[in-house]
MIBA-667151 format. One record per residue (C-alpha): x, y, z. Coordinates in steps of 0.05 Angstrom, whole numbers, padded with zeros to 5 digits, always signed. Each point is the difference from the previous one (the first is absolute). Layout:
<rs>
XYZ...
</rs>
This chain:
<rs>
+04222-00049-01740+00031+00060-00032-00012-00026-00070-00073-00010+00018-00010+00070+00025+00036+00027-00060-00043-00042-00050-00065+00024+00039+00023+00071-00007+00011-00006-00074-00070-00034-00009-00029+00061+00042+00036+00049-00046-00027-00036-00064-00070-00002+00023-00006+00073+00016+00031+00017-00069-00054-00045-00033-00056+00036+00041+00025+00066-00018+00004-00015-00075-00075-00027+00005-00023+00061+00031+00031+00043-00052-00025-00038-00056-00071+00006+00027-00010+00065-00037+00038+00063-00020+00018+00052+00051-00043+00067+00003+00046+00033-00050-00004-00057-00045-00077-00008-00005-00034+00034-00059-00036+00058+00026-00080-00002+00002-00039+00047-00050-00010+00062+00045-00065+00043-00010+00043+00054-00031+00026-00046-00055-00066-00031-00017-00035+00067-00003+00055+00023-00047-00009-00064-00044-00075+00016+00001+00007+00073-00019+00047-00021-00058-00050-00050-00027-00058+00052-00002+00045+00048-00033+00023-00051-00051-00076-00015-00015-00014+00075-00005+00055+00009-00056-00032-00060-00039-00072+00031-00005+00012+00040-00061+00025-00062-00036-00065-00038+00005-00054+00025-00048-00068-00026+00024-00033+00013-00070+00041-00050-00040-00022-00070-00022-00007-00050+00054+00061-00040-00025+00043+00063+00000-00026+00022+00067+00014-00067+00033+00071+00003-00026+00014+00068+00023-00025-00011+00070+00041-00065+00008+00063+00040-00026-00012+00063+00039-00036-00023+00061+00028-00076+00007+00041-00009+00066-00030+00063+00028-00072-00015+00002-00028-00067+00019-00022-00045-00060-00070-00007+00034-00009+00075-00005+00022+00007-00071-00052-00051-00015-00054+00040+00029+00025+00065-00038-00001-00038-00064-00073-00016+00010-00019+00073+00014+00054+00046-00032-00038+00063+00007+00007-00007+00077+00074-00019-00005+00060+00047+00006+00034+00020-00062-00010+00052-00057-00066+00016-00028+00018+00057-00043+00058+00028-00038-00002+00063+00043-00001+00003+00064+00039-00060+00018+00022-00029+00068+00066+00022+00013+00016-00025+00070-00026-00018+00070+00013+00048+00054-00003-00036+00066-00033+00038+00059-00006-00058+00053+00030-00066+00013-00035-00045+00055+00028-00071+00029-00063-00044+00007+00040-00060+00020+00069-00034-00012-00026-00021-00070-00045+00061-00017+00007+00075-00014-00053+00051-00021+00024+00057-00045-00036+00061-00017+00018+00051-00055-00021+00040-00061+00007-00017-00070+00026+00058-00037-00025+00012-00071+00037+00048-00044-00002+00032-00069+00058+00027-00039-00005+00064+00042-00030-00011+00063-00030-00043+00059-00070-00018-00028-00031-00040+00061+00018-00034+00067-00038-00066+00011+00000-00032+00068+00023-00068+00005+00005-00052+00056+00040-00065-00009+00013-00065+00043+00072-00029-00005+00007-00070+00024+00053-00051+00006-00018-00055-00049+00043-00061+00010+00070+00036+00004-00019+00060-00040-00036+00065+00016-00054+00016-00048-00061+00048-00011-00062-00043+00015-00053+00055+00001-00012+00070-00033-00056+00049+00007+00001+00067-00041-00047+00055+00014-00026+00058-00042+00052+00055-00008-00006+00074+00015-00017+00011-00076-00034-00066-00007-00057+00025-00044-00004-00050-00057-00016-00073-00013+00019-00039-00063-00041-00041-00048+00046-00051-00032-00017-00033-00064+00049-00058-00016-00036-00018-00063+00016+00063-00042+00057+00023+00043-00014+00061+00036-00017+00033+00066-00044+00056+00018+00004+00046+00060-00066+00020+00032-00017+00041+00060-00013-00037+00066-00074+00021-00004-00007-00047-00058+00018-00060+00043-00047-00058-00016-00006+00025-00069-00023-00051-00054+00023-00010-00072-00050-00009-00055+00021-00031-00067-00029+00033-00061+00018+00002-00071+00018+00057-00051-00022-00008-00075+00038+00031-00059-00040+00018-00066+00017+00019-00069-00051+00013-00054-00056-00023+00044+00031-00065+00018+00033-00032+00061+00072-00016-00020+00035+00001+00071-00019-00016+00072+00039+00005+00067-00007-00002+00073-00020+00057+00045+00005-00001+00075-00044+00046+00045+00030+00010+00066-00062+00017+00043-00009+00039+00063-00024-00041+00061-00058+00047+00007-00029-00015-00069-00067-00028-00006-00050-00008-00056-00045+00049+00033+00054+00052+00008+00059-00014-00048+00066+00035+00007+00055+00018-00054+00041-00063-00013+00073+00004-00021+00000-00038-00069+00063-00026-00028+00002-00022-00071+00051-00053-00019+00027-00008-00069+00052-00041-00031+00057+00039-00036-00027-00015-00066-00068+00021+00016+00027+00069+00029+00039+00012-00061-00063-00012-00043-00042+00049+00043+00052+00049-00005+00000-00006-00075-00072+00006+00001-00015-00067-00027-00058-00008+00047-00035+00048+00053-00031-00015+00065-00071+00034+00013-00020+00067-00028+00050+00044+00033+00044+00041-00053+00060-00018+00040+00031-00066+00017+00022-00033+00068+00055+00034+00043+00060-00044+00015+00014-00010+00074+00059-00051+00000+00026-00057-00043+00043-00063+00009+00030-00045-00052-00069-00033-00014-00054+00052+00014-00021+00071+00000-00045+00027+00058-00044+00056-00018-00056+00044+00021-00066+00003-00040-00017+00070-00032-00053+00037+00036-00004-00053+00054-00025+00045+00051-00051+00037-00041-00055-00023+00043+00025+00037+00057-00015-00053+00050+00014+00012+00075+00073-00010+00007+00021+00020-00070+00047+00054+00027+00034-00049+00050+00012-00047-00062+00031+00059-00040+00050+00014+00057+00013-00072+00006+00016-00006-00074+00040+00061-00002+00045-00028+00056+00033-00047-00045-00028-00059+00038+00018-00059-00043+00067-00036-00006+00019-00059-00045+00034-00071+00019+00022-00024-00066
</rs>
């Protein structure tokens, strides 16, 4: 009888031990469990992501060839911005975030507000700070949506507004490799393709393109002053400077505005002698060094 009681006691102890081990193996204790993401830690991650994005803006030139722009966006924005949003920007580079001019350029994003919209989504507001070598040139409001895509937080939406000093738009010409800054009053401008003709001894020996940037209020009944841009190859420009041919009857030649590796961009002599409406504004635009080259 004693042996039976003893065996029963041992069996009870064994069963109790097994039950204890099973309950222990069901999961880690509170101390052993990995802590869940807190609102504070996620917000810090979101802020860090936006800061990193702001630092990358100046590295992405929006005026380069499409192949280079795609490479630059993927190198700088990859892992920060969703692939879908990068694809949208590549279709419409002028409305994408990045660098449009050599100066000023986007230096950073100063965050002003971070708001949690859900466990998987945050809204961030701030300003893109554009700078020159000497000063802050502009502050452009920006609103971003940061979402958790799979296991990674990424920027999925960006809206950029006009800055405090946002008083210009940009005409981009990829064919000849330049862009031209215009006042916002020229929004909806058009570009007319024309031609310059070079003569020597009464014969036409050279020709080349001339682009007319036309004010949106121009009509055939009430024309306004165009912005004419003559385009020369390097060889043609050297020839005209050497007086091997001339353009028109003016005693002076075209005025160089800028050049890249292939072309010289110039202003025709006496382009404004008709004193059409808007000629004074065009003179101011031309004097503001509005043209920058891409290659």
